[in-house]
C-alpha positions in Angstrom: 29.6 -143.4 -32.3 33.3 -142.9 -32.5 34.6 -142.4 -29.0 37.8 -140.6 -30.0 36.1 -138.2 -32.3 33.4 -137.3 -29.7 36.2 -136.8 -27.1 38.1 -134.6 -29.5 35.1 -132.6 -30.3 34.0 -132.1 -26.7 37.6 -131.4 -25.6 38.2 -128.9 -28.4 35.0 -127.1 -27.6 35.9 -126.9 -23.8 39.4 -125.7 -24.7 38.1 -123.1 -27.1 35.8 -121.6 -24.5 38.7 -121.3 -22.1 40.9 -119.8 -24.8 38.2 -117.1 -25.1 38.1 -116.6 -21.4 41.9 -116.1 -21.4 41.6 -113.5 -24.2 38.9 -111.7 -22.1 41.4 -111.6 -19.3 44.2 -110.5 -21.5 42.2 -107.6 -23.0 40.8 -106.5 -19.6 37.2 -107.6 -20.4 36.8 -110.4 -17.9 36.0 -108.4 -14.8 33.4 -106.3 -16.4 31.8 -109.4 -17.9 31.8 -111.1 -14.5 30.3 -108.0 -12.9 27.6 -107.8 -15.6 26.6 -111.5 -15.3 26.4 -111.3 -11.4 24.3 -108.1 -11.7 21.9 -109.8 -14.0 21.3 -112.4 -11.3 20.9 -109.7 -8.6 24.1 -110.7 -7.0 27.3 -109.0 -5.9 30.4 -110.4 -7.5 32.7 -111.8 -4.8 35.4 -112.5 -7.4 38.5 -110.4 -8.6 40.0 -111.5 -11.9 43.8 -111.8 -11.5 46.2 -110.3 -14.0 46.7 -112.2 -17.3 49.3 -115.0 -17.0 50.1 -116.9 -20.2 51.1 -120.1 -18.3 47.9 -120.2 -16.3 45.9 -119.6 -19.4 47.7 -122.4 -21.2 47.3 -124.7 -18.3 43.6 -124.0 -18.1 43.2 -124.7 -21.8 45.0 -128.0 -21.6 43.2 -129.2 -18.5 39.7 -128.3 -19.8 40.5 -130.0 -23.1 41.6 -133.2 -21.3 38.5 -133.1 -19.0 36.3 -132.5 -22.1 38.0 -135.3 -24.0 37.4 -137.7 -21.1 33.7 -136.8 -20.8 33.2 -137.1 -24.5 35.0 -140.4 -24.6 33.0 -141.8 -21.7 29.7 -140.5 -23.1 30.3 -142.1 -26.5 31.3 -145.4 -24.8 28.1 -145.4 -22.7 26.0 -144.4 -25.7 27.5 -147.3 -27.8 26.9 -149.8 -25.0 23.2 -148.7 -24.5 22.4 -148.6 -28.2 23.8 -151.9 -29.3 
């Protein structure tokens, strides 16, 4: 299993999910979504979505990409070690 490729795939997926979340915030859909999800779980939503900030969103995407890459890389390295 190629560690770099798995890292890139998992990192890209994590980054993409957070790009979508940033778009939800930008278009005013994030708070209703959170309220809906909490309501499905019979919970009150204690969180308030802050106004959209491009730099926060870009930072979130970069950090989640890096974390996803590291997790994918480590997973592939462990997989390769176990399956020798």
